[in-house]
Structure formats: structure tokens, C-alpha cells
C-alpha positions as CSV (number, residue, x, y, z in Angstrom):
1,M,-34.2,17.7,19.5
2,K,-31.0,19.7,20.4
3,Y,-27.9,20.0,18.4
4,S,-24.7,21.4,19.3
5,M,-23.2,24.2,17.1
6,Q,-20.3,21.9,16.0
7,S,-22.7,19.2,15.0
8,I,-24.4,21.8,12.8
9,V,-21.2,23.1,11.4
10,I,-19.9,19.4,10.4
11,V,-23.4,18.8,8.8
12,V,-23.3,22.1,6.8
13,C,-19.8,21.3,5.6
14,A,-20.6,17.7,4.5
15,L,-23.5,19.3,2.5
16,V,-21.4,21.8,0.6
17,L,-18.2,20.0,0.4
18,G,-18.8,19.2,-3.2
19,M,-19.4,23.0,-4.0
20,V,-16.7,24.8,-2.1
21,G,-14.1,22.1,-2.1
22,F,-13.0,22.5,1.6
23,C,-14.5,23.2,5.0
24,P,-13.0,25.3,7.9
25,I,-11.0,23.1,10.5
26,T,-10.0,24.4,13.9
27,S,-6.4,23.7,14.7
28,A,-5.8,21.6,17.7
29,S,-3.3,22.7,20.3
30,E,-0.6,20.3,19.4
31,G,1.5,20.0,16.2
32,V,-1.2,19.5,13.5
33,P,-0.1,20.7,10.1
34,F,-2.5,23.6,9.5
35,E,-2.0,26.7,7.3
36,G,-4.4,29.3,7.0
37,G,-6.9,27.5,9.1
38,H,-7.1,24.5,6.7
39,A,-5.5,21.2,7.1
40,K,-2.8,20.0,4.8
41,N,-2.5,16.1,3.9
42,F,-5.2,15.5,6.3
43,G,-6.3,11.8,6.3
44,G,-7.7,11.6,9.8
45,S,-5.0,9.2,11.0
46,S,-2.4,11.3,12.5
47,P,-1.5,11.6,15.3
48,L,-0.9,7.9,16.3
49,V,-1.9,7.5,20.1
50,I,0.0,5.0,22.1
51,P,-2.0,4.6,25.3
52,A,-0.5,3.6,28.7
53,A,-2.1,0.2,28.5
54,A,0.1,-0.6,25.5
55,F,3.3,-0.6,27.5
56,S,5.0,-3.8,28.9
57,T,8.2,-4.6,30.6
58,K,11.6,-4.6,28.7
59,G,12.5,-7.7,30.6
60,N,14.6,-6.5,33.3
61,N,12.0,-6.0,36.2
62,A,8.5,-6.9,35.5
63,E,7.3,-5.7,38.9
64,S,8.6,-2.1,38.4
65,H,5.4,-0.7,37.0
66,N,1.7,-0.9,37.3
67,F,-1.1,0.1,34.9
68,I,-3.9,1.8,36.8
69,W,-6.8,1.0,34.2
70,F,-9.5,3.1,35.9
71,A,-7.2,6.3,35.7
72,G,-5.6,5.4,32.3
73,F,-1.9,5.9,33.2
74,V,1.1,3.5,34.0
75,K,3.2,4.3,37.1
76,G,6.4,3.2,38.7
77,T,6.4,1.1,41.8
78,A,8.4,0.9,44.8
79,L,10.7,-1.6,43.0
80,A,12.3,1.0,40.7
81,G,14.7,0.3,38.1
82,G,12.6,-1.3,35.4
83,C,11.9,0.1,32.1
84,I,8.8,-0.4,29.7
85,Q,8.2,-0.3,26.1
86,A,5.5,-0.3,23.4
87,P,5.5,-1.0,19.7
88,V,4.7,1.7,17.3
89,Y,2.4,1.0,14.1
90,L,3.2,3.8,11.7
91,P,2.3,3.6,8.2
92,R,4.9,2.9,5.6
93,W,6.7,6.0,4.0
94,A,5.1,8.4,6.7
95,Q,7.1,11.4,8.0
96,V,7.0,11.7,11.6
97,Y,7.6,15.2,12.6
98,E,6.6,15.6,16.5
99,M,6.2,13.3,19.5
100,W,4.1,14.6,22.6
101,V,4.0,13.0,25.9
102,S,1.5,13.3,28.7
103,M,2.9,12.5,32.2
104,I,2.6,13.4,35.8
105,D,6.3,14.0,37.3
106,D,5.6,14.6,41.0
107,D,9.1,13.5,42.0
108,G,11.7,15.9,42.7
109,S,14.6,13.3,42.6
110,Y,13.8,11.7,39.2
111,D,12.9,12.9,35.7
112,A,11.6,10.7,33.0
113,S,12.5,10.5,29.4
114,V,10.3,8.9,26.7
115,I,12.3,7.8,23.6
116,L,11.1,7.0,20.3
117,T,13.5,4.4,18.6
118,R,13.9,2.3,15.2
119,R,15.5,-1.1,15.3
120,S,16.9,-2.7,12.1
121,N,15.1,-6.0,11.2
122,S,18.4,-7.2,9.5
123,T,21.4,-5.9,11.6
124,L,21.6,-7.0,15.2
125,G,22.0,-4.0,17.5
126,D,21.3,-1.4,14.9
127,V,19.2,1.1,16.9
128,D,18.5,4.8,16.0
129,D,17.0,7.2,18.7
130,M,14.4,9.3,16.6
131,A,12.9,11.5,19.2
132,L,13.1,12.2,23.0
133,A,10.9,14.0,25.4
134,S,12.1,14.5,29.1
135,T,10.2,15.8,32.1
136,S,11.6,18.6,34.3
137,G,10.9,19.7,37.9
138,S,7.8,18.3,39.8
139,A,4.1,18.9,39.7
140,T,0.8,17.0,40.7
141,A,-1.0,17.7,37.4
142,V,-0.6,16.4,34.1
143,R,1.8,18.1,31.9
144,T,2.6,17.6,28.3
145,F,6.3,17.4,27.2
146,S,7.3,17.2,23.4
147,D,10.3,16.7,21.0
148,I,9.6,18.6,17.7
149,T,12.9,17.6,16.1
150,V,12.7,14.1,14.8
151,N,15.9,12.2,13.4
152,E,15.4,9.7,10.7
153,P,11.7,10.8,10.4
154,L,10.8,8.4,7.3
155,V,9.1,5.3,8.3
156,M,11.0,2.5,6.5
157,L,8.9,-0.7,6.6
158,P,9.9,-3.7,6.7
159,D,13.5,-2.5,7.2
160,Y,12.8,-1.3,10.7
161,S,10.6,-1.8,13.7
162,Y,9.6,1.1,16.0
163,Y,9.2,1.4,19.5
164,V,8.8,3.8,22.5
165,T,10.4,3.3,25.7
166,T,10.7,4.9,29.1
167,C,11.7,4.1,32.6
168,L,9.6,5.1,35.6
169,A,11.9,5.3,38.6
170,S,9.3,5.8,41.3
171,E,5.6,5.8,42.0
172,N,5.2,9.5,41.4
173,L,6.1,9.2,37.8
174,K,2.9,8.3,35.7
175,L,2.5,8.0,31.9
176,Y,-0.8,8.7,30.3
177,S,0.0,8.5,26.5
178,V,2.4,9.2,23.7
179,R,1.3,10.9,20.3
180,L,3.2,10.9,17.2
181,Y,2.5,13.4,14.5
182,Y,3.3,12.6,10.9
183,T,2.3,13.2,7.3
184,E,2.1,10.5,4.5
185,E,4.0,10.9,1.5
186,T,2.4,11.8,-1.9
187,I,3.4,9.2,-4.5
188,F,4.3,11.0,-7.7
189,I,3.7,9.1,-10.8
190,D,6.5,9.9,-13.3
191,A,5.9,9.2,-17.0
192,F,2.5,7.9,-16.3
193,E,1.1,8.9,-19.6
194,R,3.6,6.5,-21.2
195,G,2.6,3.7,-19.1
196,D,6.3,3.5,-17.6
197,T,6.0,2.8,-14.0
198,S,9.7,2.2,-13.2
199,G,10.2,5.8,-12.2
200,W,7.4,5.9,-9.7
201,S,8.7,7.3,-6.4
202,A,7.9,9.0,-3.0
203,V,10.2,12.0,-4.0
204,S,9.0,14.8,-6.1
205,P,10.8,14.3,-9.5
């Protein structure tokens, strides 16, 4: 029976985890919170991947896009002008710090922008743009675009709902996925030894 080197490393790490306390982890190419070769706040949940199939029309032109299931992307159609959106299910109190987008932009006349927004669940029309990644130029290959500056990064549920939106103005704009990188807050238990839970918070005292 053959085993890959990666599988052997994973098994060895699992066996010695209790003795050494950690195992080396190789950093990915996108914004994973690594420092000194070891993960920080690693829970196995970040990034949140939003696939192309999750997107649906925003209601203004339902025939302006088409999901190509065997290729894994959603693209614009000849009936340009429609925009699409997908819900974002982030954990409560997460801190979003980067958005990455994989797209093909093979249209010299149009660029595409993917926007992460939050919408207030109590105030009509209260919308905040959190991150924006835009294509530039044109190419036939899949390219990755990002925004590493996120506004209002703290996920406040149930006060807000979260969405990603984009407009695909031609058949040569194709969206594959959106990835949101985040960390989860540590809950500091103030005055725990006294049994006083009134000071529990997500902010270091």
C-alpha cells in the first residue's frame, strides 16, 4: 500500500500532538493568519468559500447570467445589465480581514467588481460596503483579485445580514468563487473565579 508524504506527515503529527503541542503547517498562498510557520486561531473553518452556484439574480434581470455547472462558474449573457448576489453565512463575532475572488475577465470593455456588504436588519436602507475587489484589463485565464482592507470587519449577528454582489456585463466575465478569510474572537472571562459573568466580553479587559 502506498502513502503520500503528506499523509505520513499528518499521521505522525496526530500521534505526537500530545507530546509537542503543535505540528508544522504549510501556509497557503492566500491570507491565512500564519506566523513563524504555525497557525494562529486555526479552527478549520476559515476561509468561507462562496461558490458560483450560490449566486442568484438581484431581481432586475433574471436572464442576465448563467451558471455553467460542469465548469463551476457563473457568467454574464448577451442580455447584459443584471446583477447577482449570494448570502454570506459568517459566524457571530468573527473578524473578516480579507476577501479573495477568482474570475475570468476576458472583456476589454468591462471590468467586474465583487462587493461584500452588510445590511441592517432593523433599519431600512442601512447598507455598508465592507470590501471590494475589481478586475482590470482582460485575460483568458482565471485570475485572483483581492481586497485586504475590510471596513466594519466584526460580524454582528443578528443585527446585520451579509451578502456578496457583482454585475457580469458580458459573456466574457466569469465568476468562480469568493473566499472570505476571518478569525474568531477569543472570549475573555473577566472575574471568572468569583462567578461573576456580567463582565464577560469579546474584548480583552
